[in-house]
N, C-alpha and C positions, 0 to 999 in steps of 0.2 A: 376793681375786678373781683376780689375776694368777697366784698360786700354784696355784689350783684349775684354771685353764686349762692350765697346764703339766702338771699331774697328769693331767688328762683326755686331753691329747694323748699323754703318755707311755704311757698304758694303751690308747690307741686302736688300731684295726686298721691296720697299716702298709700293707697292700695297698690298702685304701680311701683312705688318706691320699695314697698315690702316685697313684692314679687321679684324685683331686681335683686334685693338683698338675699332672698332665698336661693335664687339661681347662682349668684356669686358664691354664696356660702357652700352650696353643694360642690361647685367647681373647685374651690380652694380645699375643701375637705378631702376630695378625691385625689387632688394633685400633690398636696404637701401637708404632712402632719405637723411639721414645724410651723408652717404658715398658719395652720388652723389653731395651734396653741396661742400664737400671737394674736390672731383675730378674736380668740375667745375672751381676751381682755375687754373688748367692746361689749360682749355679752354679759360679762361680770359687772361692768359699769351700769349697764341697762337694768339688770335684775336688782342690783344694789340700790339704784335710784327708786325702783318700784317698791322695794322693801322699806325704804325710808319714808316714802310719801303715803303708802297704802293705809297704815294705821291712823294717821292724821286725817286722811280723806274720809274714812269710814266714820270716825268720831264726829267730825264737823258736819258731814253730809247728813247723818241721821239726826243729830241734835238740831240742826237748822231746819230740817224737814218737819220735825215734830213741833217745834216751837212756833213755826210760821205758817204751817199749812192749815187752812180752814176748809173743812168739808161742807159743802153746801147742804142745806136742809130744805131747799125750795120746793121739791116735789118728790113724790113716791117714785117717779120714773128715775130720778137721779140716784136715789138710794138703791134702786134695783141695778143700775149700771155699776155703781161702786161695788155692790155685792158680787156681781158677775166678774168684775175685774179681779177681785181677791180670790174667789173660788176657782176661776180659770187658771190663775197663776199657781195656786196650790195643786190643782190637778196636773198641770204641766210638770211641776217638780216631782209629783208622785209618779207620773209616767216615766220621767227620766230615771228615777230610782229603780223602777221596775225593769226598764230596758237594760240598765247597768247590771242588774242581777242576772238577767237572761244572757247578756253578752258582756261578761267581765272584761274590762280593757286595762291591760297593764302597759305602762310606758317604759321605754328604755332610757333611764336617766344616768348620766355619768356620775360615778361616785356615790350612788344611792343603793344600799343593800336592804334586803328584807329584814324585818325585825324578828326577834325570837319569840316575842309575846304578842298576843292579839290584844285588841282593845278590851276594856272591861266588859265582861259578859253578864254580870249581875246588875239588876236595876239599881240596887242600893249603891254600888260602886259608881255607876254612871251619874246618879244624882249627886253623890258626894263630890265627884270631880267637877260637875257643872256648877254646883253652889260655890265651891272654893274659887273657881275661876271668875265667877260673877262678882264676888265680893273682893276681888283683888284690888290693890291700890291702883288708882287710875293712871298715875305716872308710870308705875311698873308695867301696867297692862299695855300702855302705848309703847314703851321701850322694848318690851319682850315679845310684842305681837300677840298678846292674849286677846283675841277678838271677842270672846264671850264677855270678858270684863269691859272691853271698849264699848261693846253693844249695850251692856247694862248701864254704864255711866252716861252714854250718849242719850239713851231713852230717859233716864232719870233727869239729866240736865235739860232735855227738851221739854219734859213735862213741868219741871220747876220753872222754866222760863216762858211757859205758855201764856201767862197773863202779865208779862212784863210790858213796858212801854214799846211803842212802835219804833222809837229811836234805838232802843236796846236791841230789838229784833233785827233792825237794819244793819247793826254792827256785825251780827252773825251772818247775815246774808252777804255782806261785803267780804267777810273772811272766807266764806264758802266759795265765792266767786274767785278770790285770790288763790285758794287751794286748787280749784278746778283749772285755773290758768297754768299752774305749775304742772298739773297732771297732763294737760294738753301739750305742754312743752316736752315733757318726758316721752309721751306717746309719739310725738313728731320725730323723735330720735330713734324710734323703734326699728327702722330699717337697718341702722348700724348695729344695734344690739342683736337683732335677728340674724344678720349676716354672721356675726361672731358665734352665736349659739348653734346655728345650723352647721357652720364649718367644723366646730368642735364635735358636734354630735355625729356628723358623717365620718370624721376622722377616727373617732373613738369607738363608735358602735356600728359603723357601716350602714347597710341598707335596713338593718333591724330597727334603728331609731326612726327612720322615715316611714317604715311600714306601720309602726305603732302610732305615729301621728295620723296617718291616713285612716287607720281603723277607728281612732278616736273621733276624727272628723265625720266619718261615715255614721257612727253611732249618734252623734249630735244632730246631723242633718236629718236622718231617718226619724229620730224622736220628734224633732220640730215639725216635720211633715205629718207625723201621726197626730200631733196635737192640732195642727191646722185642719186636717181632713176627717179626723175621727172624734177627738175630744170636743173641739169647737162645734162640729156638726151635731153631736149629741146634745150639747147645751142649747143650741138654737132650736133643735127639734123639740126638746122637752119644754122649752119656754114658749114656743109659737105653735107647736103641733103642725108644722108645715115642712115641706121639703127644704132643707137648709142649703143645699148646694148652689142654687142660682145666686143667692146672696153672697155665699162664701166666695164663689168664683169672681163676682164683680169686685169684691173687696180685694181679692188677690191681684186681679188684673189692674185695677186703678189706684190701689194704695200700696200693696206689697211690692209691685214692680219698681216704683220710684224709691221706696224705702230701702230696697235691696242695694241700690247704687249710692244713696245718700248716707246710709249707715247711721242715721240719726233720727230717732222718733220725734225729737223737737223740730228738726228741719222739715219733717214731713207733715207737720200740723196744718199748714195752708192747703196741702194736697187733700188731706183728710176732710178738712172743712168744706172744700169745694165739692168733694164726693158726697158729703152729707146733704149739702144743698141740692145736688143733682138728684139724690134719692127722695127728696121732699121731707126731710126731717126738720123739726122745729129748730130755728136758729138759737132760741133761748136755751135749748137743751144741749145741742152739740157745741155751742160756744164755750160751755163749761166742761162737758164730758171729754172732748177731744184733748184739750191741754192737760186735763187731769189724767187721762189715760196714758199720755206720753210720759208720765212720771211714775204711775203706780201699776199700770197694766203691763206686766213684764214676764209673760209666760216663756218667751224665748230665753230671757236672762236666767230664769229659774232653772230651765233645762241645762243651760251652760254651767251654772254653779253646781248643780247636783251631779251631773255626769263627770265633770272634771274633779270634783271632790272625791267621788267614789273611785275614779281612776287613780288618784293619789293614794287612797287607802289600799287598793289592790296592789299597787306598785311596791309598797313597803310591806305587804303581807298581812295587813290587818283584816280580820274577819268582822264583817258588819252584821249585827243582828237586826231583827225586825223593829225593835223599839228605837234603835239608833237610826234606822232608815226613816221611820216616821218623824223623828226629831229633825232629821236632815231635810225632809220635805217642808216642815214648818220654817226652819231657819232659812232655807233657800227661798221660800216665798217672801219672808220678811226682808231678806237681803236684796232680792230682786226689786222689791218695791222701793228700795232706797238707792238703787243703782244710779250712778251719775249719767248725764246725757252725752258724755264724750264717747268716741269710738273706743271699744274695749272696756267700757266702764264696769260691766258685770264681772270681768276677769279679776279686778282688784278686790272683789268681795269673796273670792274663793277661799282665801286663808281663814275667813270667818267660819265657813262651813267645815274646813279641814280641822279647825280647833276642836270640833266635836269628837274627833277620833284621836286626839292627841298626836296629830301628825306634826313633825318638826316644821318650824316656820320656813327654814331654808328649802325643804322639799316642796312645801306649798308654793313658794315663789318660783321654783323651777317649773312647776306645773302651770303657773300663771304665764311664764315666759313661753311655754309651748302653746298656750292659748293665743298669744299674739302671733305665733307662727301660722297657726291654722285659721287665725281670725280673718284672713283675706276672704274666706268663704263663710266661716262660722258666724262672724259678726254681721255679715250682710243678710244671711238667712234669719238670724235672730231678730234683727231690726224689722225685717219684712213681716215676720210673724207678729211681733209686738204691735206694730203700727196698724196693720190691716185689721187686727182684732179690736182695736179701739172703735173703728167704724162699725164693725159687725155687731158688737154689743150695744152700741148707741142706737143702731137701726132697729134691733129687735125690741128694745125698750121704749121706742118712740110712740108706739100705738097709732102710727100713721099708716096709710096705704102707700107703701113704698113704690117708687117708680123705677123698677129695674127689670121689668119683663121685656 
């Protein structure tokens, strides 16, 4: 009987389960503070598991990605697509930073107080902190959550292993798959953790906590829509000198719609390939660009990483200057390109961006937990943006007469 319940839960719809966890958490938080305190233990377990696996995930994911990924050199069109993927992801992160400056979002976090000092304001101090973190001992970086050090050693390891044997590379691919399975298991337990976190948040902060979550979600969704309808439209117009919206709308209708519900760019690859064939794009081109886009074209993920990182900074009272904002855009771009394909994969890279502002690792992981709470909508919109843009950029670089009128 118990085994059947576990099996039914494991095969259940994660979005529905999280929604149930949120509703039950609100109910418990309103009814009994004592029960909310007990329920919060589930939230602590969930965030602790995320804190434990996140550094290992980032290290293995980026190292494996660099040492195994081969960018094709078959045609100029493919180079143009890769270029657009990276530029669009950077512009998405820059837009997220700009929106966060215009609409600063502070979160209500239990037990988190504003700091008395802001982050370093002088460029020399910033570079000094960055360099010291980058050259940190790799074991210490992993244990302390120093994501800049983790990133540096992952890149160095990936480049060093770039020309090793296929068998050696396969070992890292297998390790990467194993770590992703652990992440998927933890994410599958998210409804229980979210139930405890919401219950404690409602009991301790009341409606203020939920309002801050709603404001954060609104900023994320509006920014992603701005990227989809303004930034992407400008890119398409500059590249083609044609009205971009007919193509944008067909990509949203026939790719974003499915990606919204699957919440996985990888799972949406067959849909995107079918759409490319329908548009009359060369199969030799889209058979490479679509799977590649599912891993490196992550504008939505860049928005999520940048917005939540700045929300963490505002919450603890850190003032962010222009240079740091520019660095954040670059880090968010790089981190987004390395985001894992699991639901909520971009959230686990938020501590990497938060480390730029010297934000406490525990605070960063509390923000990650909030990301899972709002992820019912955020992750769906993020995936829809990511996946539909894969087809959009492949189409404009195909040099074919597209069949979408």
